[in-house]
N, C-alpha and C positions, 0 to 999 in steps of 0.2 A: 287689487293680488294678492293685501291681507284683508280683513274683516273682525274687526270688532263689535261683540257683541255687548250691551250693558245691560243690569237687573237689579233685581231688589228692590227698588227705589217705593217712595209714596209716600202715603200719607199717616203722619208722627205724630203723639202729644208731645210735649216740651219735655224731656229726661226720659223721654224713651227710643228704641232703639233699633237701627237698622242691619241689615251686612249686605250691602251689594259684593256683585258677582260680572265679569269680563271674562269670557270667552274669542280667545284670538286666534286663529287659522291663517292658511295659506302660508306665502314663502318670506317664514321668519326665520330659518335657521339660527343654531343658538341663542339662546337669550340673557341679553346681556341685565334688562332693570324694567322692570314693569310697577306704572304708575295711575293717582289717579288725581283730576285734577277738578273745578267743578267752575260754573261762573252764573253770575245773578245776568240777568236782564239789567243792558244797559253802562254793567260792568265791563272788566276786563279778566279775560278768562285767568286761574291762577291756579296756582300745584297745591294739594293737599298730603299727600303725600307719597314716596317710595321708597322702591325694596329694589335692591341689586343681585343678581343670578348664589351672592355668597351673604346674600340674607343682613346687609346693612340698609338701615329703615332712618330714615328721613321723616317731617311731620311739619309743616304752617303750625307756627307756635300756637295760634290760637286752636288749634284739635291734639293738642300733647295728650298723655290721659286720658283721650277719650278715643278716642277714634284706634286701630292698628291694623295695618299689612303686614299681608299676607299673601303668599303666591304657591302654585303651586308649578313649576318646570316644564314638567313630565306630560301635562295638560296642557300647557301656555295658559293660565289661569290666575287670575288676583282678584284676591279679593279684601274690601277694605269692612272689617266690622267699628264701625260706630255706633258707642251709647253715651246719654246722656245729653245725649241729643237739646239744640240750639235753637228754638225761632230762626240766627244769624246763618244759622245752616243749609238751610233754604237754596236749592240751588241744583241743576239741571250738573251732574257728576259725565264726566269719562272718562275711561280709561285710558292707558300710551303704552306704548312697548318699544322695548328699542331693541336690537339685535343682530347678528351677525347679517343681516339679508332688509333689517327694512330700520326707519331712524325713528327717532324723536318726529313725534310734526306731518311725517307722509301721511296718516289715516288717520282716521276719527271715525269713533260707532256714531251712532242713535242719540245714545247714552239716558241717561235713567232718571228723572223727577223724585229730590228728595223737597219735605215739605213737610215744614215744624211746630203745627199751628195748635190753639190751645181751642 
C-alpha cells in the first residue's frame, strides 16, 4: 500500500556531490520521521541520516558535515544532499518513512546506486 521511489544516484568522482530524492506514496497518514539507509554487498544495511517531522536530524558519524538530510512533508518527500563524497560512500541508498499508518521497515523501494570512483 506504500511505495518508496529513490532517485538521484549515479557515478561521481571523489569530492563530488549528489542529491538523492525519495518520493513516498500510499496510505501513510501523518509523517513522524524519514531517513536514508545504505547497503554495501555482503554488509549489513546501515542508517545514514534521519529527520523527524519537527526537523530534528541525526547522522552517521562518518557523514556528519558532508551530508544534509531534508524533507518536504507536504510532498511526502525526503532528500539527501551528499557533498565531498568518498569511495567509502559507495552503496545502494534506500529511503524509509515512519508515519501514522506505516512503520519503519514495513516497505522498501528499489534503492538508488551511488558509486564514488576516480
